C-alpha positions in Angstrom: 10.9 18.9 -27.6 11.9 20.8 -24.6 15.5 21.2 -23.6 14.8 22.4 -20.1 16.2 20.5 -17.1 13.6 20.2 -14.4 14.7 20.2 -10.8 14.5 16.8 -9.2 15.1 16.9 -5.4 17.6 14.4 -4.3 16.1 11.7 -2.1 17.8 9.0 -0.2 16.6 5.4 -0.1 16.0 5.5 3.6 14.1 8.9 3.7 11.2 7.1 5.6 13.5 6.2 8.5 13.9 9.7 9.6 10.3 10.5 10.6 8.2 8.3 13.0 5.0 8.8 11.0 6.6 7.3 7.9 8.3 4.5 9.8 4.9 3.4 11.2 3.4 3.8 7.7 6.0 1.5 6.2 5.6 -1.0 9.0 1.9 -1.1 8.4 2.4 -1.5 4.6 5.0 -4.3 5.2 2.5 -6.3 7.3 0.6 -7.0 4.0 3.3 -9.6 3.0 2.5 -12.0 5.8 -1.1 -11.4 5.1 -0.6 -12.4 1.5 1.3 -15.5 2.6 -1.6 -16.5 4.9 -4.1 -16.0 2.1 -2.0 -18.1 -0.3 -1.7 -20.9 2.3 -5.5 -20.8 3.0 -6.1 -21.1 -0.7 -3.7 -24.1 -0.8 -5.7 -25.6 2.0 -8.9 -25.2 0.0 -7.2 -26.9 -2.9 -6.0 -29.7 -0.7 -9.5 -30.1 0.6 -10.8 -30.5 -2.9 -8.1 -33.1 -3.9 -8.9 -35.5 -1.1 -8.0 -36.7 2.4 -4.4 -37.4 1.7 -3.8 -33.9 0.4 -5.7 -32.5 3.3 -3.6 -34.4 5.8 -0.5 -33.2 4.0 -1.7 -29.7 4.2 -2.5 -30.0 7.9 1.1 -31.4 8.5 2.4 -28.3 6.6 0.4 -25.9 8.8 1.8 -27.4 11.9 5.4 -26.5 10.9 6.9 -23.8 13.2 7.8 -21.5 10.3 4.1 -21.5 9.1 3.0 -21.1 12.6 5.3 -18.0 12.9 4.0 -16.5 9.6 0.5 -17.0 10.7 1.2 -15.2 14.1 2.8 -12.3 12.2 -0.2 -12.2 9.9 -2.5 -12.1 12.9 -0.5 -9.3 14.4 -0.5 -7.4 11.1 -4.3 -7.9 10.7 -4.8 -6.5 14.2 -2.5 -3.5 13.4 -4.7 -2.8 10.3 -7.9 -3.1 12.2 -6.5 -0.8 14.9 -5.5 1.9 12.4 -8.8 1.5 10.5 -10.9 1.7 13.6 -9.0 4.8 14.7 -9.5 6.5 11.4 -13.2 5.6 11.1 -14.6 8.4 13.3 -12.5 11.0 11.6 -13.6 10.0 8.1 -17.2 9.4 8.8 -18.3 11.2 12.1 -21.6 9.8 13.4 -24.2 12.3 14.5 -26.9 11.7 17.0 -29.3 14.6 16.5 -27.1 17.7 16.4 -24.2 16.2 18.3 -21.2 14.3 16.9 -20.8 11.0 18.8 -17.5 10.8 20.7 -14.6 9.0 18.9 -14.2 6.6 21.9 -17.6 5.2 21.6 -17.3 4.6 17.8 -13.9 2.9 18.2 -15.2 0.8 21.2 -18.2 -0.3 19.2 -16.1 -1.3 16.3 -13.8 -3.5 18.6 -16.9 -4.9 20.4 -18.4 -5.9 17.0 -15.2 -7.5 15.9 -14.9 -9.5 19.2 -18.5 -10.6 19.0 -18.1 -11.7 15.3 -14.8 -13.5 16.2 -16.5 -15.3 19.0 -19.4 -16.4 16.8 -17.0 -17.7 14.2 -15.0 -19.5 16.9 -18.3 -21.0 18.2 -19.2 -22.1 14.8 -15.9 -23.9 14.2 
């Protein structure tokens, strides 16, 4: 058993507030909470759909409550923030080469947003 006393650098609880990068990181990580709420509400909706028309109407009434609508809007904003950071990171993690040249980041990011918009429109058209 060692009797040495290792150095532990003191760290305040609000260390992340002093640097813009870590503030943005914590904001992005905090957006997971409304996304989890949205997922749980969606799972409850599927359960209500299985239980029958009365349960489904109750779930629809719950979803029209202003607090639930606010949670869903924050979840939408959080998912767009996650998409933005992921699309921005993608050309740096996996550069796309056409022949010997690397495709410009703007084209890769634009193609991802275009694909997301087209897929969203197709889903909206199906619903």
